[in-house]
C-alpha positions in Angstrom: -9.0 1.0 4.5 -7.8 3.9 2.5 -10.0 6.7 2.5 -10.8 7.1 -1.0 -12.2 3.3 -0.6 -14.4 3.8 2.5 -15.9 7.1 0.8 -16.5 5.2 -2.4 -18.5 2.2 -0.7 -20.3 4.8 1.6 -21.4 6.9 -1.4 -22.0 3.7 -3.7 -24.0 2.0 -0.4 -26.1 4.8 -0.2 -26.9 4.9 -4.0 -27.7 1.1 -4.2 -29.8 1.5 -1.1 -32.0 4.3 -2.4 -32.6 2.1 -5.8 -33.3 -1.0 -3.6 -36.0 1.0 -1.7 -37.3 2.5 -4.7 -37.5 -1.1 -6.4 -39.1 -2.6 -3.3 -41.6 0.4 -3.5 -42.2 -0.3 -7.2 -42.6 -4.0 -6.3 -45.0 -3.7 -4.0 -47.3 -1.3 -5.8 -47.0 -3.8 -8.7 -47.9 -7.0 -6.5 -51.2 -5.1 -5.0 -52.0 -4.0 -8.4 -51.9 -7.9 -9.7 -53.5 -9.0 -6.5 -56.4 -6.7 -7.1 -56.9 -7.6 -10.4 -56.8 -11.5 -9.9 -59.2 -10.8 -7.0 -61.7 -8.9 -9.5 -61.5 -11.5 -11.9 -62.0 -14.0 -9.1 -64.9 -12.7 -8.2 -66.4 -12.6 -11.7 -66.3 -16.4 -12.0 -67.5 -17.0 -9.2 -70.4 -14.6 -9.6 -70.9 -16.6 -12.9 -70.8 -19.6 -11.1 -73.3 -18.8 -8.2 -76.8 -19.2 -9.9 -75.9 -22.1 -11.8 -74.5 -24.2 -8.7 -77.7 -23.0 -6.6 -79.7 -24.5 -8.9 -77.7 -27.6 -8.9 -77.3 -28.4 -5.5 -81.0 -27.4 -4.9 -82.5 -30.1 -7.4 -79.4 -32.7 -6.7 -78.2 -32.6 -10.6 -74.7 -31.1 -10.9 -74.4 -32.6 -14.7 -75.0 -28.7 -15.9 -72.5 -27.7 -13.8 -69.8 -30.4 -14.0 -70.0 -29.1 -17.5 -69.5 -25.6 -17.3 -66.7 -26.1 -14.8 -64.9 -28.5 -17.1 -65.0 -26.1 -20.1 -64.2 -22.9 -17.7 -60.3 -23.4 -17.9 -60.6 -23.4 -21.7 -62.8 -20.4 -21.6 -60.8 -18.7 -19.0 -57.2 -19.1 -19.5 -56.3 -17.6 -16.6 -58.4 -20.0 -14.1 -56.8 -23.0 -13.5 -59.2 -25.0 -11.9 -63.0 -24.2 -10.2 -64.8 -26.4 -8.0 -68.4 -26.8 -5.9 -68.3 -28.7 -3.0 -71.6 -29.8 -1.3 -73.1 -29.5 2.1 -71.2 -32.7 3.4 -67.6 -31.9 2.2 -67.8 -33.7 -1.2 -66.5 -32.1 -4.3 -69.9 -32.4 -6.2 -68.1 -30.9 -9.5 -64.8 -30.1 -10.4 -63.1 -28.5 -13.6 -61.0 -31.8 -13.7 -63.8 -34.4 -13.5 -61.5 -37.1 -12.0 -61.7 -35.0 -8.8 -65.5 -35.3 -8.5 -66.7 -37.5 -5.5 -63.7 -37.0 -3.6 -63.8 -35.4 0.2 -63.1 -32.1 -0.2 -60.5 -32.0 3.0 -58.5 -35.0 0.8 -58.5 -33.0 -2.2 -57.3 -29.8 -0.7 -54.2 -32.0 0.7 -52.9 -32.4 -3.0 -54.7 -29.4 -4.7 -52.0 -27.1 -6.8 -50.6 -24.1 -5.1 -52.1 -21.1 -5.9 -54.1 -17.8 -5.6 -57.7 -19.4 -4.4 -60.8 -17.5 -3.7 -64.0 -19.5 -2.3 -67.7 -18.3 -1.4 -70.5 -19.9 0.2 -73.8 -21.1 -1.5 -76.6 -20.6 0.9 -80.4 -20.6 0.6 -82.1 -18.6 3.0 -80.2 -19.8 6.1 -79.5 -22.9 4.7 -75.9 -23.5 3.4 -75.4 -25.6 0.4 -72.1 -25.7 -0.4 -69.3 -23.8 -1.3 -68.1 -22.8 -5.0 -64.4 -22.0 -5.5 -61.8 -21.0 -8.1 -58.1 -20.6 -8.3 -55.6 -19.2 -10.4 -52.0 -21.2 -9.6 -50.2 -18.9 -12.0 -50.7 -15.8 -9.9 -47.0 -15.7 -8.7 -45.7 -16.6 -12.1 -47.5 -13.5 -13.6 -45.9 -11.2 -10.6 -42.9 -12.3 -11.4 -43.2 -11.9 -15.0 -44.0 -8.4 -14.4 -41.6 -8.0 -11.8 -38.8 -9.2 -13.4 -37.8 -6.7 -16.2 -38.2 -4.0 -13.5 -35.7 -5.8 -11.1 -33.0 -6.6 -14.0 -33.5 -2.8 -15.1 -33.5 -1.3 -12.1 -31.1 -3.2 -10.2 -28.7 -2.8 -13.0 -28.8 0.7 -13.5 -28.4 1.0 -9.1 -25.5 -1.0 -9.2 -23.8 0.7 -12.1 -24.8 4.3 -10.9 -23.8 3.4 -7.7 -19.9 2.1 -8.6 -19.8 5.1 -11.4 -21.1 7.7 -8.6 -19.3 6.3 -5.7 -15.9 6.3 -7.5 -16.2 9.5 -9.1 -17.2 11.0 -5.7 -14.5 9.5 -4.1 -11.7 10.7 -6.4 -13.3 14.0 -6.2 -13.1 14.2 -2.6 -10.1 12.3 -1.8 -7.8 14.3 -4.7 -6.7 17.0 -2.4 -6.1 14.7 0.7 -3.9 12.5 -1.7 -2.0 15.2 -2.8 -1.7 16.8 0.6 -0.3 13.1 1.3 2.0 12.9 -1.3 3.6 16.4 -0.3 3.8 15.5 3.5 6.0 12.4 2.2 8.3 14.4 -0.3 9.1 16.6 3.0 9.7 13.9 5.4 12.0 12.5 2.6 14.0 15.8 2.8 12.4 17.5 -0.3 11.7 20.8 1.4 10.5 22.4 -1.8 7.2 20.2 -2.1 4.1 22.1 -2.3 0.3 21.5 -2.1 -1.5 23.6 -5.1 -4.5 25.2 -3.4 -7.8 24.7 -5.4 -10.4 25.8 -3.0 -11.1 28.4 -0.4 -12.4 25.7 1.9 -11.2 24.0 4.6 -9.1 21.5 2.3 -7.7 25.1 0.9 -6.8 26.4 4.3 -4.9 23.3 5.3 -3.2 23.3 2.0 -2.2 26.9 2.6 -1.0 25.9 5.7 1.3 23.1 5.0 2.7 25.0 2.3 3.8 27.9 4.8 5.2 25.1 7.0 7.4 23.6 4.1 8.5 26.9 3.6 9.5 27.7 6.9 11.2 24.4 7.3 13.1 24.8 3.9 14.4 28.6 5.2 15.2 26.7 8.8 16.7 24.1 6.8 19.0 26.4 4.6 20.1 28.6 7.7 21.4 25.4 9.5 23.0 24.3 6.2 24.8 27.6 6.1 25.8 27.6 9.8 27.2 23.9 9.8 29.2 24.9 6.5 30.5 27.8 8.1 31.4 26.4 11.2 33.0 23.3 9.6 35.0 25.5 7.3 36.5 27.4 10.1 37.1 24.2 12.0 39.0 22.7 9.2 41.9 24.5 8.8 43.4 25.2 12.5 42.7 20.9 12.4 44.8 20.4 9.3 47.4 22.6 10.9 47.5 20.6 14.2 47.7 17.5 12.3 50.4 18.6 10.4 52.4 19.8 13.5 52.0 16.4 15.2 53.2 14.3 12.1 56.1 16.8 12.1 56.7 16.4 15.7 56.6 12.7 15.6 58.2 12.0 11.8 60.3 14.8 10.6 61.5 16.7 13.9 65.4 16.3 13.9 64.9 16.3 17.7 62.3 13.8 17.8 64.3 11.2 19.0 64.7 13.2 22.6 60.8 12.4 22.8 60.0 10.1 26.0 58.1 7.2 25.1 55.1 8.2 27.4 55.2 11.6 25.4 55.5 10.0 22.0 52.6 7.9 22.7 50.7 10.7 23.8 51.4 12.6 20.5 50.3 9.5 18.5 47.1 9.2 20.5 46.9 13.1 19.6 47.5 12.5 16.0 44.8 9.8 15.7 42.4 11.9 17.3 43.2 15.0 15.0 42.8 13.0 11.9 39.4 11.4 13.3 38.1 15.0 13.9 39.5 16.0 10.9 37.4 13.3 8.8 34.5 14.5 10.8 34.9 18.1 9.8 35.4 16.8 6.3 32.1 14.7 6.5 30.0 17.7 7.4 31.5 20.2 4.7 31.1 17.4 1.9 27.3 16.5 3.4 26.6 20.3 2.9 28.2 20.5 -0.5 26.3 17.4 -1.6 22.8 18.7 -0.6 23.6 22.3 -2.2 24.8 20.5 -5.5 28.1 22.2 -5.3 30.4 19.1 -4.8 33.0 18.8 -7.4 34.4 15.4 -8.6 37.0 14.8 -11.0 36.9 11.7 -13.2 40.6 10.7 -14.0 42.4 7.5 -13.8 42.9 6.7 -10.1 45.2 4.3 -8.7 43.5 1.9 -6.5 46.2 0.3 -4.7 47.9 3.6 -3.5 44.3 4.6 -2.4 44.0 2.0 -0.2 48.0 1.9 1.2 47.2 5.6 2.1 44.1 4.5 4.2 46.1 1.8 5.5 48.6 3.8 6.7 46.4 6.0 8.2 44.2 3.3 10.3 46.7 0.6 10.6 48.2 2.1 13.7 44.7 3.0 15.3 43.4 -0.7 14.4 46.3 -2.1 16.3 45.9 0.2 19.2 42.4 -1.2 19.3 43.4 -4.9 18.9 41.7 -5.4 15.7 43.7 -7.2 12.8 44.0 -4.9 9.5 44.5 -6.9 6.1 44.7 -5.5 2.5 44.6 -7.6 -0.4 44.8 -5.2 -3.9 47.7 -6.2 -6.0 48.3 -5.9 -9.7 45.2 -4.2 -10.2 44.4 -1.3 -13.3 43.4 2.1 -12.5 39.7 3.2 -12.2 37.7 6.1 -13.2 37.2 8.5 -10.4 38.5 11.5 -8.2 41.4 10.6 -6.2 40.3 12.7 -3.1 36.7 11.5 -3.5 38.2 7.5 -3.6 40.3 7.9 -0.1 37.2 9.7 1.0 35.2 6.7 0.4 37.9 4.2 1.8 38.7 6.2 5.0 34.9 6.4 5.9 34.6 2.7 5.0 37.5 1.5 7.3 36.4 4.2 9.9 32.8 2.6 10.1 34.2 -0.4 10.5 36.4 0.0 13.1 33.5 1.5 15.3 31.6 -1.5 15.0 34.2 -4.2 15.4 35.3 -5.0 18.6 38.9 -5.9 20.1 39.9 -9.4 18.4 38.0 -8.4 15.1 39.2 -8.4 11.5 39.1 -5.9 8.8 39.9 -6.5 5.7 40.0 -4.4 2.2 40.0 -6.2 -1.0 39.9 -5.4 -4.6 39.1 -7.7 -7.8 38.7 -7.2 -11.5 34.7 -7.9 -12.1 34.4 -7.5 -15.9 34.9 -3.9 -16.8 34.8 -2.7 -13.3 37.3 -3.0 -10.1 35.1 -4.2 -7.0 36.7 -2.6 -3.8 35.4 -4.7 -0.5 35.8 -3.6 2.7 34.9 -6.5 5.1 34.7 -6.7 9.2 33.7 -9.1 11.7 31.8 -6.5 14.0 28.2 -6.6 15.0 26.2 -6.7 11.9 22.8 -4.8 11.1 19.7 -6.1 10.3 16.9 -5.8 7.4 15.6 -2.6 9.2 18.8 -0.7 9.9 20.2 -1.5 6.3 17.0 -0.1 4.8 18.2 3.3 6.1 21.8 3.0 6.1 22.5 5.5 3.2 20.4 8.1 4.9 22.2 11.2 6.1 22.6 11.2 10.1 21.5 7.3 10.0 23.4 5.2 12.3 23.5 1.5 13.7 22.1 0.3 16.6 22.0 3.1 19.4 22.7 0.6 22.2 25.7 -0.9 20.5 27.1 2.4 19.4 27.0 3.0 23.3 28.8 -0.1 24.2 31.4 0.0 21.8 31.9 3.5 22.2 31.4 4.6 18.7 30.4 8.0 17.8 30.1 10.2 14.7 27.6 12.0 12.6 26.0 9.1 10.7 27.2 11.0 7.5 29.8 8.5 6.3 27.9 5.9 4.4 25.7 8.7 3.3 28.8 10.6 1.8 30.1 7.0 0.5 26.9 6.6 -1.7 26.9 10.3 -3.1 30.6 9.9 -4.1 30.3 6.5 -5.2 27.7 7.4 -7.5 29.1 10.9 -8.7 32.2 8.8 -10.0 30.1 6.5 -12.2 30.0 3.6 -9.7 27.7 1.5 -7.3 27.7 0.7 -3.8 26.1 -2.4 -2.0 26.0 -3.7 1.7 25.5 -7.3 3.1 25.2 -7.8 6.3 23.5 -9.7 9.4 23.5 -9.7 12.9 26.6 -10.8 14.6 28.2 -11.6 11.3 29.7 -9.0 10.5 29.4 -6.8 7.4 30.7 -6.4 3.5 30.8 -2.9 1.8 31.2 -3.3 -2.2 32.1 -0.5 -4.3 32.1 -0.9 -8.2 33.8 1.6 -10.2 34.5 1.8 -13.9 38.2 0.6 -15.1 40.0 3.3 -16.7 41.0 1.4 -19.8 37.4 0.2 -20.5 35.7 3.8 -19.9 38.4 4.8 -22.3 37.4 2.5 -24.8 33.7 3.5 -24.7 34.6 6.8 -25.1 36.7 6.3 -28.1 34.2 4.0 -29.5 
């Protein structure tokens, strides 16, 4: 349960309990008042009956008393019935003449429920009988008195408990909610998130400490980015020189035919690893530039088929050495709007990533088709695939696939490849999506606008 809801329910319950207790106290006081008033009225009627009843029982003539009791309910509307019981236990007189002559015990079994008072009638030590009167509507009167107060006090208590509970819950939890939101932003990588300090109490001190922590994290993150960018930049130049030298020895050196087969194989392995390391360094540099907002991206017509051929040339031999079938199908496509270098980096990262998670005997395909006013590039592999949890964080920086399978396949890397793919594609005005399932392979779809369509929109 959320803290705001819990606090609101607690305060609302306390207020509702207070109003309920107050109402019960008022109800008890009202009930006692009504009971006292009814008792006084009963005593008055019983006293009036006493003299008449004593004479009637002593003389054995109850006609006068019977007439008095018959007219009593009309004269006193609050009295529902009155009776006189003789010493034999027989109803001698009753406000309802039909009850006269009945055994009192039998009558009591069927008499109306109500508040009844009775008093004995005696002459000296001789008990002549019992007189009594009842107010059967006492409880109705009690309800009539208490019902308005119940509705008024209960409704007011419920309304105030809801309003006060909600208001106090918002006031008490607002600083905590802001702190939670800021912590979520920091967790998502927004290290410039801060919490306003509204008080000098414990919550204010907590907000100040959080802001100091976030500021320090930001400083450390900037220091880390600067260090990585500096080191990566220093590594890039010698890596390019090494790769160019290896390419020259293998493909352009006039004395290349003098290389022994084992030497050529060693140089080929060195070339492939130099290309992989160069891609690794480029990814780190690109990620640092993207994070700093300094990544440049041109928007010009780019030949998709040529970009795919260049990547196929780079990774075709490596795929063959790993017993992976590598196929492309991108013939007769119009140009797209993008950055040539960025597009090549996107394709290179996608193919490199597919090779990491495709076992020997698997297949990697690079396809492209026209879809409306866009070109869709697909890099499909028959590798391990991913589940929904891995797909959810796939494009986050430093996110990688299942650790056990990476170890089993020997796949390494920084986890920056797909992050750079997404940032680069969106910078070129396109979109990227992934379809995958465990043990069923992965398909990454990149859509970029056609150059002619983009030109037509600008012309319009």
